[in-house]
C-alpha positions in Angstrom: 14.8 30.7 56.3 12.6 33.4 56.6 9.8 32.2 53.9 7.0 31.1 55.4 5.8 28.8 52.3 5.7 25.0 51.9 8.9 24.1 50.7 8.9 20.7 51.9 7.6 17.3 50.4 4.1 17.0 49.1 2.7 13.8 49.1 0.7 12.5 46.2 -0.7 9.6 44.4 0.5 9.2 40.5 -1.5 6.5 39.1 -1.6 5.7 35.3 -5.5 6.0 33.5 -6.2 2.2 34.1 -5.6 2.2 37.3 -2.9 -0.3 36.7 0.0 1.6 38.8 -0.3 2.9 41.8 1.9 4.8 43.6 2.2 6.9 46.8 5.2 9.8 46.0 6.7 13.0 48.0 7.7 15.7 45.7 9.2 18.5 45.7 7.1 22.3 45.2 9.3 23.2 41.9 9.3 19.7 40.5 7.5 20.0 37.2 4.5 17.9 35.5 7.3 17.1 32.8 10.1 15.8 35.6 7.4 13.8 37.7 6.0 12.5 34.1 9.7 10.9 33.3 10.4 9.2 36.3 6.7 7.9 36.0 8.2 6.1 32.7 11.4 5.1 33.7 9.7 3.2 37.2 7.0 1.9 35.1 9.2 1.4 32.1 6.6 2.7 29.9 6.8 2.2 26.0 8.8 5.3 24.5 6.4 5.5 21.3 3.5 7.3 23.1 3.4 11.3 24.4 1.9 11.4 27.7 -0.2 13.8 29.6 -0.3 14.8 33.7 -4.0 15.7 35.0 -5.0 16.9 38.4 -7.8 14.6 39.3 -9.3 17.3 41.4 -8.7 19.9 39.0 -10.1 17.9 36.1 -8.0 18.9 33.7 -4.6 18.2 31.6 -1.3 20.3 32.4 1.3 21.5 31.2 4.2 19.9 31.4 6.3 22.8 32.3 4.5 24.0 35.5 5.6 23.1 39.2 3.1 21.6 41.5 3.4 24.7 43.3 2.1 26.8 40.5 -0.6 23.8 39.8 -1.4 24.5 43.2 -1.4 20.6 44.1 -1.9 19.8 47.6 -1.3 16.9 49.6 -3.0 14.1 48.5 -4.3 15.3 45.0 -4.2 12.3 42.4 -1.8 12.6 39.4 -2.8 11.0 36.6 -0.5 9.5 33.8 -2.8 9.1 30.1 -0.7 8.0 27.1 -2.3 9.8 24.1 -2.5 7.1 20.9 -2.4 8.7 17.5 -5.0 8.3 15.6 -5.3 4.9 13.1 -2.5 3.8 15.1 -1.9 0.1 15.3 -0.1 -2.3 18.1 
């Protein structure tokens, strides 16, 4: 491989907004935020009836789910936060 850019796994922290679930994981640079989100939903057995977003804590913003870890500029040690969006007026 002649490409000298980082192509190996990046170790990040994935947590929920309440810090109730926190996992240190390795992700490949071409993994999308959507793929990371789906993995967390499955691993944490989160409800399917919510819309979820991903935030990169260091950037202080929600990201597009189609973006890859590389396009987001994710680096080792970054915290990726999974947040559920509740609909206004919804009751549980």
